[in-house]
N, C-alpha and C positions, 0 to 999 in steps of 0.2 A: 468351630468345626474346621478341620484341616481339609485343604483341597489337594488332590493329587495333581502334580504337574502334567503328567501324561493323560490323566483322566479329565481335567477341566480346562487347562490352558491350551493343550494341543491334543485334541481328541483322536485325530486319525489322519493318516496320509493314505490316499487311494490313488494308485497309478493305473491308468487304463492304457493299454498298448494295443493298437490295431494297425497292422502293416508297419509303415514307417512313421506313423503319427503317434505322438505321446502326449497325453493330457494329464496335468497334475492338479488335483484338487486338495486343498488344505482347509481343515476346519479349526479355526482358532476362536476360543471363547464363544463357541456356539454359532459363529457366523462363517459360512463357507466363502473362500476367496479363490475362484478359478484363475489359472494362468492360461492365457489364450495361446493356442497352438499356432506355431509359425508354419507357413507354407514350405513345402519341400523345395530345396534349391537343386535344380537339375541342369546339367550341362551336357550337350550332345555334340560330339566331334565327328565330322564326316570328312572323307577324303575328297579333294577337288575332282571334278569331272575331267579336267584337262590333264594331259600328260605332263610330267616334270620337265623342266627346261633341259636342253641339250647340255651335256657335261662341259662343253667348250663355250657355252654361252657367257656373255658378259654379266648375266644375272648372278653368276658365282664369283665374278672377278672383283677383287678389291686391291687398290693401289694406294700406297702411302709414301709420300715424299717428304723428307725433312732436311732442312739446310743446317749445316754445322760449320762454325767458323774455321778458317784454315790460315795458317801463317807460313806454310812451307810451299816450295815449288811442287806442282803436281802436273805430271805429263808435260814438263818442259817450261811451264810458266807459273808465275805467282797468281793464285786464284784466291780471292777473299773468302770464298765459301765453297763447300763441297756438298754433294747430295748423298743421303742415305735412302735407298729405295727398297721398299718391301712390297712384294706381290703375293697374293694368295688366290688360289683358284681350285676348282675341282679337277679339271684337266686343262693344263696350260700349254699352249702351242707357241713356239718361237720360230717364226718363219717369215720370209719376205712375202709381202702382199696378203698376209692373213687379215681377216676382218677385224681382229682385235687391235691391230696397228701397234702392238708392243715392240715388234722387231724394229720398225721404222722409228719408233720413239726413243729406244735406248741403244740400239746398235751403234758402235763407234762414238758413244758419248765420252767426253774427255774430262768430265767433272763429277763422276760418281765414285765415291769412296767405298761404299758398301752396297751390295746388290744381293738381296735375300729373297728366296722363293720358298713358299709353302704350298704344296699341291699333292694330290694323290698320284697324278700321272703328268710327267713333263715330257713334251715332245719337241725336239730340236731338229729342224729340217734345213736350217741355213747357218752359215758360219757367224757365230755371235762374237763380237769383238768389243771388249770393255777394258781399255788399257789401264793398267795399274789398279784395277778395282778388285776388292775382296768379294768373292762370290761364295755364297752359302746356299746350299740346296737341301731342303727337307722334303722327301718324296717317297712314295711307295715304289714307283716305277719310273725309270728314265728310258725313253725310246729316242735314239738318235738316228736320223736318216743318213743316207750316203753322203749328202752334202752338208750335214750338220757337224759343228765343232764349236769349241769354246776357247777363246784366247784372252788372256789378261796381260799379255806382253806389253810393257810400257812403250810409249812413243819414243822414237829414236831422237834423243836430245843430246847424243854424245858424238856429234859430228866434228866437234872441235878437236883438232889433232895437235900434237906437240910440235915444237920448232923443228924445222928441217936441219939436217946435219948428219954427221957420221953416226951419232947416237942421239935420237930425238927424245924430247921430253914425253912424259905420259900424257895421254889425251884426257879429256874431261870424263869423269865417271858417269855412267848411265843411271837411270832411275831404277828403283826397285819395282819388281813385278807385284801384282796382287796375289793373294792366296786363294786357293780353291778348296772349299770344304763341302763334302757331301754326306748327308745322313740319309741313307736309302735302304730299301728292302731288296730291290732287284734292279739291276742295270745291265745294259749291254756295253761292250767296249766302244770307246769313241775317242776322238782326238782332243787333247787339251794342251794348249801352248801357254806355258807360264814364263819360261826364261828367267829364272831367279826366284820364283815364288815357291809355295809349298802346297802339295796336294795332300789332303786328309780325307780318307774314305772310311766311313763307319756305318755299320748296320744300325738302324734306329732302334732295333730291339736290344742291342747290346749296351745302350746307354743306361747308366744308373740314374734313378730318379733323384732330383735335387732336394 
């Protein structure tokens, strides 16, 4: 006598669905084998009771410094290594005596090759001087106070003059300035002193994706 595969070996699948729970019972060769239902996995997300940190808080601040070998004169002297500094923040303030201490840390530093800022809003209320440094700013807004400015003019290392006489020799060549690049959405006019460098201003919406 022939047996039907669906009739004898696998008689019936019965699926019971109630809400989000599914139970599966299978009857094989006359013996039912239930599969135990697993409990529902539930995750609940709630907002914190406290207010978010102030946009200028150090909770949003990230600073990264990397040393890179150097074999050339930089700001008048031979320096074995130079720094690449990257700062990211929600709202970044560069001003004297600010609680973040960034101005005191980096202003007038003579060993920074590249200084890069990523922020929604950059506020500059004091004259920032980074001699020979390449400065790159990525920001939605830049707000510069009446005392704020940026200078990457190199240190004066060209004081050596030519020999005196009716026609003197050429003096020592000065150092190159750093470059100043801005990728911004909105900015007000402000003073930038490069003295030999290059200013590049681009809207961040105009950049093509790489």
